[in-house]
Kinemage of the C-alpha trace (Angstrom):
@kinemage 1
@onewidth
@group {chain A} dominant
@subgroup {mainchain}
@vectorlist {calphas} color= white
{ca met a 1} P 29.253 1.784 -54.167
{ca lys a 2} L 28.608 4.106 -51.263
{ca arg a 3} L 25.332 5.698 -50.111
{ca arg a 4} L 23.333 7.330 -52.886
{ca lys a 5} L 20.718 10.083 -52.458
{ca phe a 6} L 17.915 10.030 -54.972
{ca leu a 7} L 17.392 13.163 -56.988
{ca arg a 8} L 14.327 15.102 -55.908
{ca asn a 9} L 12.707 14.953 -59.339
{ca thr a 10} L 12.835 11.166 -59.755
{ca gly a 11} L 9.904 10.170 -57.643
{ca ile a 12} L 8.910 7.223 -59.805
{ca val a 13} L 12.449 5.844 -59.732
{ca leu a 14} L 12.557 6.416 -55.973
{ca ala a 15} L 9.377 4.506 -55.347
{ca gly a 16} L 10.243 1.607 -57.621
{ca thr a 17} L 13.795 1.241 -56.414
{ca thr a 18} L 12.832 1.631 -52.731
{ca ile a 19} L 10.309 -1.172 -53.110
{ca ala a 20} L 12.925 -3.312 -54.907
{ca gly a 21} L 15.567 -2.501 -52.336
{ca tyr a 22} L 13.268 -3.321 -49.441
{ca ala a 23} L 12.175 -6.544 -51.114
{ca gly a 24} L 15.792 -7.360 -51.876
{ca ile a 25} L 16.908 -6.885 -48.297
{ca gln a 26} L 14.058 -9.067 -47.042
{ca arg a 27} L 14.848 -11.707 -49.638
{ca leu a 28} L 18.567 -11.702 -49.058
{ca ala a 29} L 18.223 -11.479 -45.272
{ca ser a 30} L 17.296 -15.163 -45.115
{ca lys a 31} L 19.682 -16.142 -47.870
{ca ile a 32} L 23.046 -14.464 -48.020
{ca asp a 33} L 23.465 -11.888 -45.244
{ca glu a 34} L 22.878 -13.852 -42.075
{ca pro a 35} L 25.414 -13.168 -39.312
{ca ile a 36} L 28.427 -15.433 -39.585
{ca asp a 37} L 31.362 -15.949 -37.228
{ca ala a 38} L 33.832 -17.487 -39.671
{ca ser a 39} L 36.546 -17.570 -37.021
{ca met a 40} L 34.808 -20.580 -35.479
{ca ile a 41} L 33.159 -23.875 -36.358
{ca pro a 42} L 29.414 -23.637 -35.665
{ca asn a 43} L 28.097 -25.556 -32.691
{ca gly a 44} L 27.001 -29.024 -33.685
{ca ser a 45} L 29.089 -29.015 -36.857
{ca lys a 46} L 32.509 -30.353 -37.763
{ca val a 47} L 32.847 -28.189 -40.866
{ca trp a 48} L 34.512 -24.790 -41.006
{ca ser a 49} L 33.625 -22.411 -43.831
{ca asn a 50} L 34.681 -18.870 -44.630
{ca trp a 51} L 32.479 -15.783 -44.672
{ca ser a 52} L 31.304 -16.161 -48.271
{ca gly a 53} L 30.967 -19.942 -48.057
{ca asn a 54} L 33.241 -20.701 -51.026
{ca gln a 55} L 35.963 -22.319 -48.846
{ca ser a 56} L 35.459 -25.071 -46.291
{ca cys a 57} L 37.227 -27.920 -44.566
{ca thr a 58} L 36.651 -30.612 -41.939
{ca pro a 59} L 39.627 -30.525 -39.604
{ca lys a 60} L 40.476 -33.424 -37.279
{ca glu a 61} L 40.871 -30.848 -34.510
{ca phe a 62} L 39.808 -27.274 -33.925
{ca phe a 63} L 42.256 -25.711 -31.490
{ca ile a 64} L 41.766 -22.380 -29.660
{ca pro a 65} L 44.878 -21.521 -27.620
{ca lys a 66} L 44.336 -19.242 -24.674
{ca ser a 67} L 47.930 -18.032 -24.664
{ca glu a 68} L 51.060 -17.883 -26.766
{ca leu a 69} L 52.680 -20.495 -24.451
{ca glu a 70} L 49.748 -22.907 -24.947
{ca leu a 71} L 50.137 -22.534 -28.710
{ca ala a 72} L 53.901 -23.189 -28.464
{ca glu a 73} L 53.309 -26.291 -26.328
{ca lys a 74} L 50.789 -27.590 -28.826
{ca leu a 75} L 53.292 -27.348 -31.624
{ca arg a 76} L 56.004 -29.011 -29.525
{ca ser a 77} L 53.795 -31.879 -28.512
{ca ser a 78} L 52.235 -32.678 -31.889
{ca thr a 79} L 53.300 -33.344 -35.447
{ca glu a 80} L 50.141 -32.612 -37.428
{ca lys a 81} L 49.897 -29.771 -39.922
{ca met a 82} L 48.244 -26.590 -38.629
{ca arg a 83} L 46.582 -23.636 -40.309
{ca ile a 84} L 45.255 -20.475 -38.656
{ca val a 85} L 41.890 -18.853 -39.240
{ca gly a 86} L 41.451 -15.164 -38.453
{ca ala a 87} L 38.082 -13.687 -39.301
{ca gly a 88} L 37.534 -16.091 -42.198
{ca his a 89} L 37.174 -13.170 -44.585
{ca ser a 90} L 39.597 -14.480 -47.202
{ca phe a 91} L 38.107 -15.867 -50.417
{ca ser a 92} L 41.245 -17.761 -51.406
{ca pro a 93} L 41.867 -21.264 -49.974
{ca val a 94} L 44.574 -19.915 -47.663
{ca val a 95} L 42.948 -21.280 -44.490
{ca pro a 96} L 41.550 -24.837 -45.039
{ca ser a 97} L 43.225 -27.732 -43.213
{ca asn a 98} L 42.006 -31.279 -42.642
{ca glu a 99} L 44.410 -31.742 -39.723
{ca ile a 100} L 44.548 -28.985 -37.118
{ca leu a 101} L 42.701 -25.699 -37.690
{ca ser a 102} L 43.413 -23.108 -35.042
{ca ser a 103} L 41.732 -19.821 -34.180
{ca leu a 104} L 43.591 -17.077 -32.325
{ca lys a 105} L 40.253 -15.786 -31.069
{ca glu a 106} L 41.518 -15.707 -27.456
{ca leu a 107} L 44.775 -13.938 -28.404
{ca asn a 108} L 43.323 -10.471 -28.755
{ca gly a 109} L 43.701 -6.980 -27.341
{ca ile a 110} L 46.310 -4.289 -26.846
{ca val a 111} L 49.372 -5.516 -24.959
{ca ser a 112} L 51.149 -2.176 -24.466
{ca tyr a 113} L 51.501 1.286 -26.038
{ca asp a 114} L 53.819 4.247 -26.249
{ca ile a 115} L 51.848 7.412 -27.002
{ca glu a 116} L 54.942 9.541 -27.529
{ca lys a 117} L 56.182 7.224 -30.268
{ca ser a 118} L 52.644 6.458 -31.582
{ca gln a 119} L 53.374 2.734 -31.222
{ca val a 120} L 51.289 -0.166 -29.884
{ca val a 121} L 51.788 -3.886 -29.377
{ca val a 122} L 48.648 -5.870 -30.227
{ca lys a 123} L 47.804 -9.538 -30.289
{ca ala a 124} L 47.332 -11.042 -33.733
{ca gly a 125} L 43.768 -12.262 -33.125
{ca thr a 126} L 42.441 -8.732 -32.514
{ca his a 127} L 39.731 -7.675 -34.966
{ca leu a 128} L 40.268 -4.323 -36.649
{ca tyr a 129} L 36.738 -3.167 -35.845
{ca gln a 130} L 37.501 -3.746 -32.123
{ca leu a 131} L 41.013 -2.295 -32.262
{ca thr a 132} L 40.473 1.001 -34.061
{ca pro a 133} L 38.051 2.534 -31.524
{ca gln a 134} L 40.457 1.539 -28.727
{ca leu a 135} L 43.311 3.183 -30.560
{ca his a 136} L 41.231 6.308 -31.028
{ca glu a 137} L 40.733 6.527 -27.274
{ca leu a 138} L 44.527 6.547 -26.975
{ca gly a 139} L 44.736 9.294 -29.579
{ca leu a 140} L 46.142 6.961 -32.272
{ca ala a 141} L 45.076 5.740 -35.710
{ca phe a 142} L 46.293 3.707 -38.676
{ca ser a 143} L 47.604 5.787 -41.571
{ca asn a 144} L 45.254 3.945 -43.871
{ca leu a 145} L 42.624 1.187 -43.810
{ca gly a 146} L 40.383 -0.666 -46.194
{ca asp a 147} L 36.597 -0.386 -46.401
{ca ile a 148} L 36.035 -3.630 -44.487
{ca asp a 149} L 37.181 -3.916 -40.877
{ca arg a 150} L 36.035 -7.427 -39.952
{ca gln a 151} L 39.512 -8.915 -40.381
{ca thr a 152} L 41.923 -9.723 -37.598
{ca val a 153} L 45.225 -7.865 -37.472
{ca gly a 154} L 47.060 -11.088 -38.245
{ca gly a 155} L 44.889 -11.890 -41.267
{ca ala a 156} L 45.046 -8.339 -42.658
{ca val a 157} L 48.823 -8.096 -42.271
{ca ser a 158} L 49.706 -11.542 -43.608
{ca thr a 159} L 47.663 -11.024 -46.778
{ca ser a 160} L 48.669 -7.376 -47.297
{ca thr a 161} L 45.138 -6.004 -46.986
{ca his a 162} L 44.953 -2.351 -47.992
{ca gly a 163} L 42.958 0.811 -48.566
{ca thr a 164} L 43.600 3.443 -51.228
{ca gly a 165} L 45.980 6.355 -51.659
{ca ser a 166} L 48.868 6.797 -54.079
{ca thr a 167} L 51.286 7.754 -51.240
{ca leu a 168} L 49.823 5.328 -48.681
{ca arg a 169} L 50.911 1.751 -48.119
{ca ser a 170} L 48.984 -1.362 -47.035
{ca ile a 171} L 48.153 -2.262 -43.453
{ca ser a 172} L 51.247 -4.482 -43.401
{ca ser a 173} L 53.461 -1.411 -43.552
{ca ala a 174} L 52.321 -0.371 -40.088
{ca val a 175} L 54.245 -3.383 -38.731
{ca ile a 176} L 57.680 -2.605 -37.268
{ca gly a 177} L 58.142 -5.887 -35.412
{ca phe a 178} L 56.415 -9.184 -34.562
{ca lys a 179} L 56.621 -12.339 -32.473
{ca met a 180} L 56.185 -15.739 -34.110
{ca val a 181} L 55.861 -19.319 -32.913
{ca thr a 182} L 57.854 -21.706 -35.103
{ca ala a 183} L 56.990 -25.262 -36.178
{ca glu a 184} L 59.141 -26.607 -33.283
{ca gly a 185} L 57.338 -24.398 -30.741
{ca ala a 186} L 60.092 -21.832 -30.346
{ca ile a 187} L 59.148 -18.160 -29.958
{ca val a 188} L 61.172 -15.722 -32.089
{ca glu a 189} L 61.042 -11.938 -32.431
{ca cys a 190} L 62.082 -9.747 -35.316
{ca ser a 191} L 62.159 -6.229 -36.646
{ca ala a 192} L 64.035 -4.313 -39.336
{ca asp a 193} L 67.036 -4.166 -36.975
{ca asn a 194} L 66.714 -7.609 -35.376
{ca asn a 195} L 66.423 -10.724 -37.554
{ca ala a 196} L 65.706 -8.527 -40.573
{ca glu a 197} L 65.477 -11.427 -43.019
{ca leu a 198} L 62.523 -12.868 -41.120
{ca phe a 199} L 60.966 -9.415 -40.720
{ca tyr a 200} L 60.950 -8.600 -44.469
{ca gly a 201} L 60.243 -12.157 -45.544
{ca gly a 202} L 57.698 -13.028 -42.862
{ca thr a 203} L 55.467 -9.993 -42.437
{ca val a 204} L 53.418 -10.859 -45.547
{ca ala a 205} L 53.763 -14.666 -45.597
{ca leu a 206} L 50.254 -16.170 -45.551
{ca gly a 207} L 51.126 -18.014 -42.358
{ca ala a 208} L 53.658 -20.124 -44.227
{ca leu a 209} L 56.658 -19.549 -41.932
{ca gly a 210} L 55.068 -19.767 -38.506
{ca ile a 211} L 52.222 -18.430 -36.380
{ca val a 212} L 52.513 -14.737 -35.569
{ca thr a 213} L 51.029 -13.941 -32.141
{ca glu a 214} L 51.911 -10.266 -31.649
{ca tyr a 215} L 52.604 -7.229 -33.771
{ca thr a 216} L 54.290 -3.942 -32.943
{ca leu a 217} L 52.599 -1.236 -35.000
{ca gln a 218} L 53.727 2.248 -35.983
{ca leu a 219} L 50.647 4.474 -36.010
{ca glu a 220} L 49.989 8.205 -36.072
{ca pro a 221} L 47.940 10.711 -34.066
{ca thr a 222} L 44.221 10.384 -34.637
{ca tyr a 223} L 42.755 12.503 -37.465
{ca lys a 224} L 39.473 13.326 -39.170
{ca leu a 225} L 38.540 12.639 -42.775
{ca lys a 226} L 35.996 14.210 -45.060
{ca glu a 227} L 34.554 11.725 -47.507
{ca val a 228} L 32.875 12.891 -50.685
{ca val a 229} L 31.018 10.470 -52.968
{ca tyr a 230} L 29.590 11.485 -56.313
{ca gly a 231} L 28.878 10.271 -59.847
{ca ala a 232} L 31.181 10.992 -62.755
{ca ser a 233} L 31.932 10.161 -66.362
{ca leu a 234} L 34.183 7.123 -66.730
{ca lys a 235} L 35.968 8.651 -69.736
{ca glu a 236} L 36.774 11.845 -67.789
{ca thr a 237} L 37.868 9.818 -64.799
{ca met a 238} L 40.351 7.849 -66.909
{ca leu a 239} L 41.717 11.003 -68.461
{ca asn a 240} L 42.117 12.747 -65.113
{ca phe a 241} L 43.160 9.755 -63.051
{ca ser a 242} L 46.640 10.998 -62.189
{ca lys a 243} L 45.326 14.397 -61.120
{ca leu a 244} L 42.627 12.837 -58.949
{ca thr a 245} L 45.085 10.577 -57.171
{ca glu a 246} L 47.585 13.382 -56.672
{ca glu a 247} L 45.096 15.940 -55.350
{ca asn a 248} L 43.360 13.666 -52.852
{ca arg a 249} L 44.808 11.758 -49.917
{ca asn a 250} L 42.535 8.802 -50.647
{ca phe a 251} L 40.907 8.382 -54.017
{ca glu a 252} L 39.119 5.426 -55.573
{ca phe a 253} L 36.506 4.983 -58.217
{ca phe a 254} L 33.881 2.413 -59.103
{ca pro a 255} L 33.257 1.855 -62.832
{ca phe a 256} L 30.357 -0.319 -63.932
{ca leu a 257} L 30.792 -3.164 -66.387
{ca tyr a 258} L 28.024 -1.948 -68.672
{ca ser a 259} L 27.862 1.804 -68.148
{ca asp a 260} L 29.972 4.800 -69.239
{ca ser a 261} L 29.544 6.288 -65.759
{ca cys a 262} L 31.290 5.601 -62.453
{ca val a 263} L 31.277 6.670 -58.826
{ca his a 264} L 34.114 8.605 -57.188
{ca lys a 265} L 35.017 8.361 -53.509
{ca leu a 266} L 37.637 10.717 -52.159
{ca met a 267} L 38.831 11.380 -48.615
{ca asn a 268} L 40.951 14.185 -47.220
{ca val a 269} L 42.039 15.264 -43.756
{ca thr a 270} L 39.796 17.919 -42.248
{ca asn a 271} L 39.003 19.754 -39.043
{ca glu a 272} L 35.307 20.042 -39.874
{ca ala a 273} L 32.639 18.881 -37.399
{ca glu a 274} L 31.410 15.290 -37.645
{ca lys a 275} L 28.361 14.694 -39.849
{ca asn a 276} L 26.361 11.935 -41.523
{ca leu a 277} L 28.144 9.113 -39.696
{ca lys a 278} L 25.146 6.822 -39.407
{ca his a 279} L 24.573 4.326 -42.167
{ca gly a 280} L 20.827 4.649 -42.775
{ca phe a 281} L 18.398 2.568 -44.804
{ca phe a 282} L 19.867 3.772 -48.106
{ca asn a 283} L 23.239 2.168 -47.475
{ca asp a 284} L 25.532 -0.145 -49.513
{ca asp a 285} L 23.444 -3.193 -48.729
{ca phe a 286} L 20.288 -1.434 -49.920
{ca trp a 287} L 21.875 -0.616 -53.280
{ca val a 288} L 23.226 -4.114 -53.775
{ca ser a 289} L 19.822 -5.585 -52.925
{ca ser a 290} L 18.039 -3.184 -55.293
{ca ala a 291} L 20.355 -4.002 -58.192
{ca his a 292} L 20.171 -7.696 -57.450
{ca val a 293} L 16.379 -7.808 -57.484
{ca leu a 294} L 15.863 -5.388 -60.382
{ca ser a 295} L 18.389 -7.051 -62.698
{ca gly a 296} L 18.056 -10.701 -61.838
{ca gln a 297} L 20.369 -12.889 -63.940
{ca lys a 298} L 19.638 -11.154 -67.265
{ca val a 299} L 22.452 -9.047 -68.717
{ca lys a 300} L 20.029 -6.719 -70.486
{ca asn a 301} L 18.480 -5.867 -67.124
{ca ile a 302} L 21.904 -5.400 -65.516
{ca lys a 303} L 22.753 -2.916 -68.256
{ca arg a 304} L 19.580 -0.970 -67.573
{ca val a 305} L 20.129 -0.959 -63.829
{ca gln a 306} L 23.744 0.214 -64.157
{ca asp a 307} L 22.767 2.930 -66.595
{ca leu a 308} L 20.016 4.000 -64.189
{ca gly a 309} L 22.524 4.390 -61.386
{ca arg a 310} L 24.000 7.641 -62.685
{ca lys a 311} L 20.527 9.175 -62.776
{ca val a 312} L 19.561 8.534 -59.183
{ca tyr a 313} L 22.470 9.626 -57.051
{ca thr a 314} L 23.995 12.962 -56.157
{ca glu a 315} L 26.946 14.108 -54.126
{ca glu a 316} L 27.156 13.089 -50.489
{ca glu a 317} L 29.572 13.963 -47.728
{ca arg a 318} L 30.572 12.435 -44.396
{ca val a 319} L 32.979 13.738 -41.773
{ca gly a 320} L 34.399 11.758 -38.886
{ca tyr a 321} L 37.509 10.261 -37.389
{ca ser a 322} L 39.393 8.015 -39.760
{ca his a 323} L 38.188 4.693 -38.327
{ca gln a 324} L 34.578 5.941 -38.684
{ca ile a 325} L 35.023 6.884 -42.348
{ca tyr a 326} L 37.152 4.108 -43.835
{ca ser a 327} L 34.844 1.167 -43.134
{ca ser a 328} L 31.371 0.532 -44.480
{ca pro a 329} L 28.687 -2.103 -43.767
{ca arg a 330} L 29.226 -5.260 -45.807
{ca asn a 331} L 26.540 -7.685 -44.701
{ca ile a 332} L 25.526 -9.061 -48.070
{ca arg a 333} L 28.088 -11.687 -48.950
{ca phe a 334} L 30.039 -11.910 -52.174
{ca asn a 335} L 33.118 -13.566 -53.726
{ca glu a 336} L 35.985 -11.471 -55.037
{ca ile a 337} L 39.024 -11.512 -57.306
{ca glu a 338} L 41.642 -8.780 -57.006
{ca tyr a 339} L 45.037 -8.081 -58.553
{ca gln a 340} L 47.590 -5.307 -58.122
{ca leu a 341} L 48.900 -3.919 -61.412
{ca pro a 342} L 51.933 -1.735 -62.186
{ca ile a 343} L 50.697 1.845 -61.903
{ca glu a 344} L 51.441 2.477 -65.628
{ca lys a 345} L 49.425 -0.580 -66.763
{ca gly a 346} L 46.399 -0.506 -64.471
{ca leu a 347} L 44.008 1.575 -66.567
{ca ala a 348} L 44.745 -0.419 -69.722
{ca cys a 349} L 44.012 -3.550 -67.779
{ca leu a 350} L 40.693 -2.041 -66.608
{ca asp a 351} L 39.759 -1.317 -70.218
{ca glu a 352} L 40.397 -4.908 -71.240
{ca leu a 353} L 38.577 -6.317 -68.232
{ca arg a 354} L 35.471 -4.364 -69.189
{ca tyr a 355} L 35.827 -5.391 -72.819
{ca val a 356} L 36.070 -9.102 -71.894
{ca gly a 357} L 33.119 -8.814 -69.531
{ca gln a 358} L 30.966 -6.992 -72.055
{ca lys a 359} L 31.884 -9.317 -74.914
{ca gly a 360} L 31.055 -12.355 -72.814
{ca asp a 361} L 27.824 -10.883 -71.391
{ca phe a 362} L 29.039 -11.592 -67.862
{ca pro a 363} L 26.107 -11.173 -65.419
{ca ile a 364} L 27.902 -9.044 -62.870
{ca thr a 365} L 25.919 -6.306 -61.140
{ca tyr a 366} L 28.568 -5.070 -58.705
{ca pro a 367} L 30.739 -2.113 -59.752
{ca ile a 368} L 34.436 -2.701 -60.204
{ca glu a 369} L 36.656 -1.161 -57.525
{ca val a 370} L 39.845 0.715 -58.539
{ca arg a 371} L 42.366 1.927 -55.954
{ca thr a 372} L 46.001 2.948 -55.716
{ca val a 373} L 48.629 1.786 -53.211
{ca glu a 374} L 52.220 2.818 -52.652
{ca gly a 375} L 54.982 0.201 -52.832
{ca asp a 376} L 56.620 -1.463 -49.824
{ca asp a 377} L 59.591 -3.667 -48.887
{ca phe a 378} L 58.014 -6.982 -47.839
{ca trp a 379} L 59.172 -9.826 -50.085
{ca met a 380} L 55.784 -11.422 -50.814
{ca ser a 381} L 53.673 -8.285 -50.654
{ca pro a 382} L 51.787 -7.660 -53.904
{ca phe a 383} L 53.158 -4.127 -53.586
{ca tyr a 384} L 56.796 -5.109 -53.208
{ca lys a 385} L 58.902 -2.287 -54.695
{ca arg a 386} L 56.000 -1.260 -56.911
{ca lys a 387} L 53.390 1.494 -56.784
{ca ser a 388} L 50.190 -0.164 -57.917
{ca ile a 389} L 46.673 0.213 -59.216
{ca ser a 390} L 44.452 -2.269 -57.428
{ca ile a 391} L 41.447 -3.659 -59.321
{ca ser a 392} L 38.853 -5.885 -57.670
{ca ile a 393} L 35.736 -7.516 -59.086
{ca his a 394} L 32.905 -8.870 -56.964
{ca gln a 395} L 30.075 -11.306 -57.594
{ca ile a 396} L 27.172 -11.693 -55.185
{ca val a 397} L 27.438 -15.036 -53.376
{ca asp a 398} L 24.346 -16.750 -54.782
{ca arg a 399} L 25.506 -16.257 -58.404
{ca glu a 400} L 28.039 -18.173 -60.446
{ca phe a 401} L 31.497 -16.611 -60.499
{ca leu a 402} L 34.086 -19.246 -61.550
{ca pro a 403} L 34.054 -18.911 -65.371
{ca tyr a 404} L 33.967 -15.105 -65.186
{ca phe a 405} L 36.733 -14.800 -62.600
{ca lys a 406} L 38.918 -17.219 -64.566
{ca ala a 407} L 38.509 -15.074 -67.681
{ca phe a 408} L 39.371 -11.929 -65.670
{ca asp a 409} L 42.353 -13.749 -64.116
{ca lys a 410} L 43.906 -14.199 -67.576
{ca val a 411} L 43.579 -10.481 -68.263
{ca phe a 412} L 45.143 -9.545 -64.908
{ca cys a 413} L 48.138 -11.781 -65.629
{ca lys a 414} L 48.588 -10.335 -69.104
{ca tyr a 415} L 49.298 -6.988 -67.380
{ca glu a 416} L 51.732 -8.444 -64.816
{ca gly a 417} L 49.208 -8.455 -62.011
{ca arg a 418} L 50.025 -9.762 -58.572
{ca pro a 419} L 47.061 -11.377 -56.748
{ca his a 420} L 45.750 -10.205 -53.433
{ca trp a 421} L 46.527 -13.212 -51.220
{ca gly a 422} L 43.115 -13.102 -49.539
{ca lys a 423} L 41.211 -12.965 -52.832
{ca leu a 424} L 40.705 -15.528 -55.564
{ca thr a 425} L 43.435 -16.327 -58.038
{ca tyr a 426} L 43.937 -19.267 -60.374
{ca gln a 427} L 47.728 -19.082 -60.722
{ca asn a 428} L 50.503 -21.344 -59.409
{ca lys a 429} L 54.167 -21.140 -58.426
{ca glu a 430} L 55.314 -20.839 -62.056
{ca tyr a 431} L 53.508 -17.556 -62.461
{ca val a 432} L 54.055 -16.268 -58.893
{ca ser a 433} L 57.794 -16.895 -59.069
{ca gln a 434} L 58.012 -14.646 -62.144
{ca met a 435} L 56.197 -11.813 -60.393
{ca tyr a 436} L 58.366 -11.683 -57.264
{ca ser a 437} L 62.092 -11.073 -57.397
{ca lys a 438} L 62.458 -12.404 -53.820
{ca tyr a 439} L 60.443 -15.547 -54.453
{ca asp a 440} L 63.428 -17.935 -54.170
{ca asp a 441} L 64.575 -16.185 -50.988
{ca phe a 442} L 61.115 -16.568 -49.492
{ca val a 443} L 60.992 -20.284 -50.354
{ca ala a 444} L 64.396 -20.725 -48.750
{ca leu a 445} L 63.178 -18.888 -45.650
{ca lys a 446} L 60.109 -21.103 -45.538
{ca gln a 447} L 62.358 -24.173 -45.713
{ca lys a 448} L 64.459 -22.752 -42.852
{ca phe a 449} L 61.578 -22.089 -40.474
{ca asp a 450} L 59.202 -24.863 -41.535
{ca pro a 451} L 61.270 -27.665 -43.075
{ca thr a 452} L 58.521 -30.245 -42.744
{ca ser a 453} L 55.810 -27.934 -44.114
{ca arg a 454} L 53.629 -28.063 -40.989
{ca phe a 455} L 52.047 -24.740 -41.900
{ca ser a 456} L 51.301 -25.629 -45.516
{ca asn a 457} L 48.062 -26.638 -47.134
{ca asp a 458} L 47.179 -27.455 -50.734
{ca tyr a 459} L 47.031 -23.783 -51.689
{ca leu a 460} L 50.442 -22.941 -50.268
{ca val a 461} L 51.935 -26.022 -51.968
{ca lys a 462} L 50.481 -24.751 -55.230
{ca leu a 463} L 52.118 -21.354 -54.670
{ca phe a 464} L 55.429 -22.294 -53.051
{ca gly a 465} L 55.943 -25.992 -53.453
{ca ser a 466} L 56.017 -28.683 -50.750
């Protein structure tokens, strides 16, 4: 959900919810929204954990290379398995390693740029929230981004992180070339015209083929977006979904599990003056805190809170440059499951997800997030050769999620869903191999570049074999 303005004539609701929201923020501040640098192991600890805390490991060594050459030398002089951590914002067990865990924290920044071609070369450890303002100063921007910008470029690309827009692709599709250090410590480069097999097989590869250190990105001239957020009927949204996605550059909606209403967010290119760029007190975290405190764990209260939501917000607008509009504060931690469905099956899947959640009285306060993404050509991208509807479900981090996510996982798979590699899934190679026509080619490529599985962990073995 985005920022909501209270209606002028709901003073009682305003007062009650404001108190709850303030109390919620104070309560959660000491519990689930403390600042976390999940790219590192905390001082005095030997345990790494991700942002939400649902994944952890105790590596024998935590290695932070200061250069690509130092990383290559480490791989040449050792035999242990190695996994890479970016921002630690993945909920899936894609990172954990009990041997060597490495952070590319020192491999960050812009290496070079070509303004005329709208191209830049960036190091893989660069965080998106650091990169996008620098690109703006150069007059450049990504064609699309998600609503969280804490990830590193390497993490976002290798898991096919995305925003929304029926004609817009994931962040991975900005990649036109990359450099990778192999298991033997060799440095290889690739693009669509040079070593194309590695380019299409290795851009979205979960770090399974090697360690990518640099990306060449195709961007576009900087642009402004006008964001409009407002409440709507879920039934009308479902009926007019195609029209809404066709008429807006970026469209997504947020249905509630227990309400017949939803929230629309749409963004379109504009030349209007900037406005409402500051995230004030009534921001996303406020609304999550309010709902969390007001509903507690009781489903009947969650139903009341979600039904109340449509009565207390009205339309809001923001205008700014793209990097200012795409991202939103996300300080209150959560866990998340997300799948990409064939465009023609996505809404039916949403219906069944809500039915399963309602029938089981699942205590989930967060709204569901529904987006669209254009297909691409990367072998293990969830969007490979397929325009998709993306559906994600969140659960606040101090509440149980496993039984509910497993039930939703079965529904996603019924509709031929492909999991977001950075989000939770409970499937294995038998299912994944059916969903990807290039699966066998990818496994062969993995065997070619990492024959001893130095870059594998238990999760990758589950997905791709040893």
